[in-house]
MARRO-932174 format. One record per residue (C-alpha): x, y, z; residue number from 1; residue in three letters. Coordinates in pm, 1 decimal, m for minus. Layout:
// MARRO-932174
        x        y        z   i  aa
        X        Y        Z NUM ALA
...
// end
This chain:
// MARRO-932174
        x        y        z   i  aa
  m1451.9   m812.4   m546.0   1 MET
  m1813.2  m1155.1   m615.2   2 SER
  m1654.4   m825.4   m672.3   3 ALA
  m1629.9   m740.1   m302.1   4 VAL
  m1519.4  m1088.4   m198.4   5 ARG
  m1257.5  m1094.7   m474.2   6 HIS
  m1107.0   m766.5   m349.5   7 ARG
  m1093.7   m886.4      8.7   8 LEU
   m923.6  m1212.0    m86.2   9 LEU
   m672.6  m1032.5   m305.7  10 ALA
   m587.8   m781.9    m35.6  11 ALA
   m565.8  m1049.2    232.3  12 ALA
   m316.3  m1243.7     22.1  13 ALA
   m103.6   m932.4    m14.5  14 THR
   m125.1   m839.3    353.3  15 VAL
    m95.9  m1149.3    574.2  16 PRO
    m51.1   m951.6    896.6  17 LEU
   m422.5   m873.6    895.0  18 LEU
   m723.5  m1089.0    959.7  19 ILE
   m867.1   m944.1    641.5  20 GLY
   m763.2   m698.0    377.1  21 ALA
   m606.7   m370.9    480.6  22 LEU
   m675.6   m124.0    204.8  23 GLY
   m585.0    238.3    169.7  24 ALA
   m916.1    411.4    141.4  25 CYS
  m1108.4    121.5     m4.4  26 GLY
  m1130.6    222.8   m367.7  27 TYR
  m1106.1   m128.5   m504.3  28 GLY
   m804.3   m311.1   m639.9  29 SER
   m795.4   m247.4  m1010.1  30 GLU
   m463.2   m241.4  m1189.8  31 ALA
   m278.5     87.5  m1202.0  32 LYS
   m303.2    310.1  m1506.2  33 LYS
    m16.6    495.5  m1666.8  34 ASP
   m105.2    864.8  m1671.2  35 THR
    215.1    999.4  m1822.6  36 SER
    164.6   1303.1  m2041.7  37 SER
    429.0   1210.5  m2294.3  38 GLY
    553.0   1571.0  m2300.8  39 VAL
    932.2   1597.2  m2303.9  40 ALA
   1060.4   1785.6  m1996.3  41 PRO
   1299.7   2077.3  m2023.5  42 LYS
   1612.5   2159.4  m1827.4  43 GLY
   1881.1   1964.3  m1644.8  44 ALA
   1798.8   1619.4  m1514.4  45 LYS
   1758.2   1583.7  m1138.7  46 THR
   1997.7   1326.7   m989.9  47 ASP
   2070.0   1218.0  m1347.5  48 GLY
   1731.1   1048.9  m1371.9  49 LEU
   1525.8   1021.7  m1689.3  50 ASP
   1207.7    993.7  m1484.6  51 GLN
   1058.9    979.3  m1137.2  52 VAL
    761.6    746.2  m1098.2  53 LYS
    487.7    862.5   m862.9  54 ILE
    159.9    698.9   m761.9  55 GLY
   m164.4    825.8   m612.0  56 PHE
   m542.5    776.4   m606.0  57 PHE
   m786.2    960.3   m830.5  58 GLY
   m991.0   1120.8   m553.3  59 ASN
  m1009.8   1439.7   m350.0  60 THR
   m807.8   1309.3    m55.0  61 THR
   m510.8   1305.0   m294.9  62 HIS
   m554.4   1668.8   m392.7  63 ALA
   m183.7   1750.0   m363.2  64 THR
    m50.0   1529.6   m645.6  65 PRO
   m356.8   1586.0   m863.3  66 LEU
   m341.9   1963.9   m840.1  67 ILE
     38.5   1973.2   m851.1  68 GLY
     38.8   1772.7  m1172.7  69 LEU
   m240.8   1979.6  m1324.2  70 GLN
    m48.3   2300.7  m1253.3  71 LYS
    286.2   2158.3  m1366.7  72 GLY
    450.1   2217.7  m1028.4  73 LEU
    608.3   1873.1   m999.9  74 PHE
    756.5   1890.3  m1347.4  75 GLN
    890.0   2239.2  m1277.9  76 LYS
   1083.8   2120.5   m971.7  77 GLU
   1218.8   1810.2  m1147.5  78 LEU
   1344.6   2003.1  m1451.6  79 GLY
   1464.3   1766.3  m1723.3  80 GLY
   1353.0   1458.1  m1531.5  81 THR
   1010.2   1346.8  m1648.3  82 ALA
    726.0   1280.8  m1406.3  83 VAL
    567.9    942.9  m1476.4  84 LYS
    245.4    912.7  m1279.8  85 SER
     20.8    613.8  m1213.2  86 SER
   m322.0    612.2  m1051.4  87 VAL
   m428.5    334.2   m816.0  88 PHE
   m757.0    224.4   m666.7  89 ASN
   m626.4     45.1   m357.7  90 ALA
   m343.7     60.6   m109.5  91 GLY
   m217.4   m298.6   m147.4  92 PRO
   m167.0   m247.9   m522.0  93 ALA
     27.3     73.1   m464.1  94 GLU
    247.2    m88.3   m197.6  95 ILE
    314.9   m376.8   m434.8  96 GLU
    412.4   m127.0   m705.2  97 ALA
    650.4     48.8   m466.6  98 LEU
    810.0   m279.9   m362.3  99 ASN
    859.8   m383.8   m725.4 100 SER
   1005.8    m44.5   m828.9 101 ASP
    706.2     26.7  m1052.4 102 ALA
    678.0    355.6   m861.5 103 ILE
    933.7    542.7   m652.8 104 ASP
    712.7    772.5   m446.6 105 ILE
    344.8    744.4   m359.3 106 GLY
     54.8    923.7   m193.7 107 TRP
   m133.8    672.3     17.9 108 ILE
   m343.2    626.6    331.2 109 GLY
   m212.3    545.5    680.5 110 PRO
   m328.3    182.6    701.3 111 SER
   m135.8     49.6    397.8 112 PRO
    165.0    258.7    502.6 113 SER
    164.3     91.9    842.9 114 ILE
    113.1   m254.1    700.1 115 ASN
    368.5   m215.0    420.7 116 GLY
    629.9   m108.4    673.2 117 TYR
    544.1   m381.8    923.9 118 ALA
    524.6   m659.3    667.0 119 LYS
    872.9   m575.1    535.7 120 SER
   1013.1   m553.2    889.2 121 HIS
   1086.3   m187.7    836.0 122 GLY
   1279.3   m228.4    511.1 123 LYS
   1044.1   m130.5    227.3 124 SER
    928.3    227.7    274.3 125 LEU
    953.6    552.0    466.0 126 LYS
    685.2    811.4    524.9 127 ILE
    846.9   1137.4    418.2 128 ILE
    563.5   1389.9    437.4 129 SER
    203.6   1453.8    516.7 130 GLY
    m46.3   1542.4    246.2 131 SER
   m403.8   1559.0    375.8 132 ALA
   m605.0   1552.8    694.8 133 SER
   m974.1   1492.9    753.7 134 GLY
  m1235.4   1438.7    487.3 135 GLY
  m1413.5   1144.2    651.3 136 VAL
  m1775.1   1143.8    771.0 137 SER
  m2056.3    921.5    888.2 138 LEU
  m2344.5    991.6    649.7 139 VAL
  m2683.7    829.5    712.6 140 VAL
  m3034.2    799.8    575.6 141 ASN
  m3215.8   1055.4    797.0 142 PRO
  m3540.7    859.8    767.7 143 LYS
  m3376.8    559.3    935.0 144 LYS
  m3120.4    722.5   1164.1 145 ILE
  m3200.9   1046.6   1341.8 146 LYS
  m2892.5   1068.4   1563.2 147 SER
  m2584.5    880.4   1680.3 148 LEU
  m2805.2    711.3   1938.6 149 ASN
  m2997.1    528.9   1664.3 150 ASP
  m2718.5    304.6   1529.4 151 LEU
  m2818.6    m20.2   1700.5 152 LYS
  m2964.7   m267.8   1453.4 153 GLY
  m2858.6    m57.9   1154.8 154 LYS
  m2622.5   m140.1    867.5 155 THR
  m2328.6     94.7    816.3 156 ILE
  m2090.3     60.1    521.9 157 ALA
  m1715.1    107.8    523.7 158 THR
  m1490.1     87.5    215.3 159 PRO
  m1299.5   m230.7    295.8 160 GLN
  m1232.5   m475.7    577.7 161 LEU
   m950.5   m335.7    789.9 162 GLY
   m907.4    m14.3    595.1 163 ASN
   m864.7    322.0    766.7 164 THR
  m1236.0    406.6    782.8 165 GLN
  m1331.2     51.0    882.0 166 ASP
  m1095.6     68.4   1179.6 167 VAL
  m1228.5    411.6   1274.5 168 ALA
  m1590.5    291.3   1275.3 169 LEU
  m1511.1    m24.9   1471.4 170 LEU
  m1321.4    180.4   1727.7 171 ASN
  m1605.1    431.1   1757.2 172 TYR
  m1867.4    159.2   1802.2 173 LEU
  m1658.0    m16.6   2067.3 174 ALA
  m1612.9    308.2   2260.2 175 GLU
  m1990.8    355.0   2256.1 176 LYS
  m2044.3      5.5   2398.8 177 GLY
  m2163.3   m170.8   2083.7 178 TYR
  m2046.2   m529.8   2029.4 179 LYS
  m1935.8   m606.3   1671.8 180 VAL
  m1729.4   m897.0   1539.3 181 ASP
  m1450.7   m718.3   1352.6 182 ALA
  m1403.9   m995.0   1098.2 183 THR
  m1764.3  m1061.6    999.8 184 THR
  m1901.9   m717.2   1077.6 185 GLY
  m2196.2   m877.7   1259.5 186 LYS
  m2323.3   m751.8   1592.4 187 GLY
  m2525.0   m474.1   1753.6 188 ASP
  m2445.3   m273.3   1441.3 189 VAL
  m2377.4   m446.6   1110.3 190 THR
  m2059.9   m319.2    944.3 191 VAL
  m2087.8   m393.1    573.4 192 GLN
  m1771.2   m362.7    367.5 193 ARG
  m1866.1   m202.1     36.2 194 THR
  m1648.5    m52.0   m236.5 195 ASP
  m1682.5    326.3   m246.2 196 ASN
  m1785.1    305.4   m611.2 197 LYS
  m2080.1     88.2   m508.9 198 VAL
  m2175.7    268.6   m186.1 199 THR
  m2389.5    546.1   m344.6 200 PRO
  m2601.0    283.9   m526.2 201 THR
  m2633.7     70.5   m213.5 202 ALA
  m2737.1    379.9    m19.2 203 PHE
  m2992.5    479.6   m280.7 204 GLU
  m3139.5    128.6   m291.5 205 GLN
  m3162.1    110.3     87.9 206 GLY
  m2937.5   m191.4    139.9 207 SER
  m2729.1     18.7    380.8 208 ILE
  m2851.0    275.0    632.6 209 ASP
  m2537.1    484.1    632.5 210 GLY
  m2165.0    484.0    561.4 211 ALA
  m1841.1    589.4    729.9 212 TRP
  m1653.4    703.4    421.9 213 VAL
  m1393.9    948.3    286.9 214 PRO
  m1444.5   1222.1     31.5 215 GLU
  m1583.9   1248.2   m225.6 216 PRO
  m1807.7    950.3   m138.2 217 THR
  m1940.0   1125.7    172.1 218 ALA
  m2048.4   1429.5    m28.3 219 SER
  m2202.4   1206.4   m295.5 220 LYS
  m2423.5   1049.3    m29.3 221 LEU
  m2524.9   1390.7    104.1 222 VAL
  m2615.3   1495.3   m251.0 223 ALA
  m2844.9   1190.6   m261.2 224 GLN
  m3031.9   1305.1     48.3 225 GLY
  m2804.1   1167.8    317.9 226 GLY
  m2723.9   1355.9    636.7 227 LYS
  m2382.6   1392.3    797.8 228 THR
  m2422.9   1308.3   1165.5 229 ILE
  m2052.0   1286.5   1248.8 230 LEU
  m1743.4   1444.4   1097.1 231 ASP
  m1448.2   1231.2   1208.3 232 GLU
  m1249.9   1549.3   1276.3 233 LYS
  m1455.0   1585.9   1595.3 234 LYS
  m1297.3   1268.3   1733.8 235 LEU
   m938.8   1391.5   1703.6 236 TRP
   m735.1   1648.1   1892.6 237 LYS
   m749.3   1984.1   1714.4 238 ASP
   m963.4   1814.8   1448.4 239 GLY
   m659.4   1674.2   1269.1 240 LYS
   m576.7   1318.0   1165.3 241 PHE
   m380.1   1174.1    875.9 242 VAL
   m582.6   1053.4    577.9 243 ILE
   m306.2   1073.4    313.6 244 THR
     72.6   1080.5    346.9 245 ASN
    371.6   1048.8    114.7 246 VAL
    586.3    735.7    108.8 247 ILE
    905.5    650.4    m74.2 248 VAL
   1100.1    336.7   m147.2 249 SER
   1394.7    325.3     92.5 250 GLN
   1618.4    223.6   m195.5 251 LYS
   1511.3    525.6   m402.1 252 PHE
   1549.9    758.1   m103.8 253 LEU
   1904.8    638.8    m46.2 254 LYS
   2010.4    650.1   m412.2 255 GLU
   1826.9    965.2   m526.9 256 HIS
   1779.4   1211.1   m239.4 257 PRO
   1787.1   1512.4   m472.1 258 LYS
   1492.7   1375.6   m669.9 259 ALA
   1300.3   1304.0   m349.6 260 VAL
   1373.9   1654.7   m228.7 261 GLU
   1247.8   1799.2   m558.2 262 ALA
    920.2   1606.7   m527.5 263 VAL
    879.5   1721.6   m168.2 264 LEU
    950.3   2080.6   m270.8 265 ARG
    676.3   2052.6   m531.6 266 ALA
    441.2   1902.4   m272.6 267 SER
    505.9   2183.6    m24.0 268 VAL
    463.5   2450.3   m291.5 269 LYS
    145.5   2285.5   m418.3 270 THR
     m4.5   2279.2    m69.0 271 ASN
     86.3   2644.1    m18.9 272 ALA
    m79.9   2733.6   m350.3 273 TRP
   m391.3   2535.9   m259.1 274 ILE
   m423.6   2723.5     68.5 275 ARG
   m384.4   3065.5    m93.4 276 THR
   m589.9   2993.6   m407.6 277 HIS
   m874.7   2765.3   m289.3 278 PRO
  m1119.9   2851.2   m567.5 279 ALA
   m860.8   2797.1   m841.3 280 GLU
   m731.8   2485.4   m667.7 281 ALA
  m1078.4   2332.8   m660.1 282 LYS
  m1115.1   2393.4  m1034.1 283 LYS
   m771.6   2246.0  m1101.6 284 ALA
   m858.0   1938.0   m895.8 285 LEU
  m1184.0   1881.2  m1078.5 286 ASN
  m1015.1   1933.7  m1414.1 287 ALA
   m759.5   1665.7  m1329.3 288 LYS
  m1030.7   1428.2  m1207.6 289 LEU
  m1198.7   1467.7  m1547.2 290 ALA
   m888.8   1322.7  m1715.3 291 ASP
   m993.1    985.4  m1869.1 292 PRO
   m686.3    827.7  m1711.1 293 GLN
   m774.8    951.9  m1361.7 294 ILE
  m1147.3    940.1  m1272.3 295 ALA
  m1292.0   1000.4  m1618.9 296 GLY
  m1528.6   1282.2  m1527.3 297 LYS
  m1550.0   1591.3  m1313.4 298 ALA
  m1760.3   1595.9   m999.7 299 LEU
  m2079.4   1806.3   m996.4 300 PRO
  m2065.5   2130.8   m797.4 301 GLU
  m2280.4   1997.7   m513.4 302 ASN
  m2020.1   1724.1   m460.0 303 VAL
  m1685.5   1887.4   m539.4 304 ILE
  m1761.2   2194.6   m326.5 305 ASP
  m1809.3   2014.4      7.8 306 PRO
  m1562.1   1737.6    m78.0 307 ALA
  m1286.8   1991.9   m138.1 308 PHE
  m1386.0   2203.1    162.6 309 ARG
  m1371.2   1902.4    396.7 310 ASN
  m1008.7   1821.2    310.7 311 ILE
   m717.5   2001.5    474.6 312 ASP
   m388.8   1978.6    286.0 313 VAL
    m90.2   1957.6    516.8 314 THR
    284.1   1905.8    502.5 315 ASP
    276.7   1773.4    858.6 316 ASP
    236.1   1392.4    856.1 317 PRO
     52.9   1413.2   1191.4 318 LEU
    266.1   1125.5   1314.8 319 ALA
     96.7   1090.3   1653.0 320 ALA
   m234.1   1014.7   1482.4 321 THR
    m71.5    741.5   1272.6 322 LEU
     27.5    563.6   1592.9 323 GLN
   m326.0    604.1   1727.2 324 GLN
   m475.8    458.7   1409.5 325 GLU
   m243.1    160.3   1439.7 326 ALA
   m346.3    117.5   1804.8 327 ASP
   m713.1    122.3   1703.9 328 HIS
   m653.3   m153.7   1446.1 329 ALA
   m473.3   m365.9   1703.9 330 VAL
   m752.1   m309.5   1956.4 331 LYS
  m1009.7   m416.0   1698.2 332 ALA
   m815.9   m737.6   1636.5 333 GLY
   m741.0   m650.6   1275.5 334 LEU
   m367.3   m596.2   1309.1 335 LEU
    m84.7   m747.8   1509.0 336 LYS
     93.3   m481.5   1711.5 337 ALA
    348.6   m329.7   1469.5 338 PRO
    682.1   m173.6   1560.5 339 ASP
    658.0    163.5   1384.5 340 LEU
    989.1    298.2   1507.3 341 LYS
   1173.4    425.7   1200.2 342 GLY
    869.6    453.4    973.6 343 ILE
    930.6    828.0    929.2 344 TYR
   1222.4   1010.4    772.7 345 ASP
   1134.2   1379.4    767.7 346 LEU
   1489.2   1504.8    708.0 347 THR
   1435.5   1622.3    350.7 348 LEU
   1087.9   1758.6    423.4 349 LEU
   1218.9   1973.3    707.8 350 ASN
   1501.6   2090.8    483.9 351 LYS
   1244.3   2202.6    226.5 352 VAL
   1021.2   2361.3    490.5 353 LEU
   1316.0   2558.9    627.7 354 LYS
   1404.2   2684.1    279.6 355 SER
   1042.2   2796.9    237.7 356 GLU
   1045.7   2979.7    570.3 357 GLY
    818.3   2728.4    740.7 358 LYS
    841.8   2551.3   1075.4 359 GLN
    974.7   2193.6   1091.8 360 PRO
    738.7   1903.0   1161.4 361 VAL
    771.2   1625.9   1417.3 362 ASP
    782.1   1246.1   1379.1 363 ASP
    631.6   1176.1   1725.2 364 ALA
    930.1    959.5   1815.0 365 GLY
    879.9    735.2   1513.7 366 LEU
   1179.6    858.3   1318.0 367 GLY
   1484.5    668.7   1200.7 368 SER
   1612.8    400.5   1436.3 369 LYS
// end
């Protein structure tokens, strides 16, 4: 995107509903990488399929697929059907892969889910499960910003124009009375769109005063001497808001419901294991991140510990918060009001939850039309 400008132009071309790019969590827009293990699966094929293609990001907000793959839980549920996994760095690229059948199921943020659904007029995808909540913070240079009252005249980074954290910051600033042009980021507070890979360097060099970012970037900044002055959880009811959910191609859902159910069963079991084995889960996550085809190296303890702790895995898609995030984007002028009715299909998830002795989850009135 220059490197940033290139990313914004690429995303904007993919997502015309927005004034600018609408990324997932702002991790750039590099091409996906094939992370298949090449190990032949054992057992009967699910739905007669040779493989199920899943996509996700190589970061801590996508703990469910990373840990589930590391522990072999997805392969176990799919039996003789191989899991083919691909890692992405941006939401638009993952949506494009889903639309072109390069992947069948994906873990992704709320903003690209909303935009992918709206752009296709409700025909491309369904959200079929939650995956993670929280894990987003405003981290600042404590020498420049002492409190939330010191933001005027400062430069705060977000991952990408129109992405989930960008919308959250713009909404927060507006509610506090600050005037900011959503497109340019200029105003009482300067909102500077910066790739998460670049943000720690920009923070260290002093070109930004703080950043509203997801994990593990937030914890990386704290490790560099930054101070968390706001955990986004504090802005949401019960401290919960969707940061990652699970989407599926509508075509794949219709043709291979048993395979979708198997993936959801693995997701639910992985989340349950994470909650009951947090120390082991953290190690499994870091081990998977170290895979050269994922992130390439493990995170140091002073980053992985808080980054993992700040994420809450969840089967509940927290549908009401998805609608709120869409409303915030519309209010900021970054998104035309989308009709989200039908974006969720939680039928198979609730079937799995019932079989596991868990309570069903709600679609907040945004279920099938």
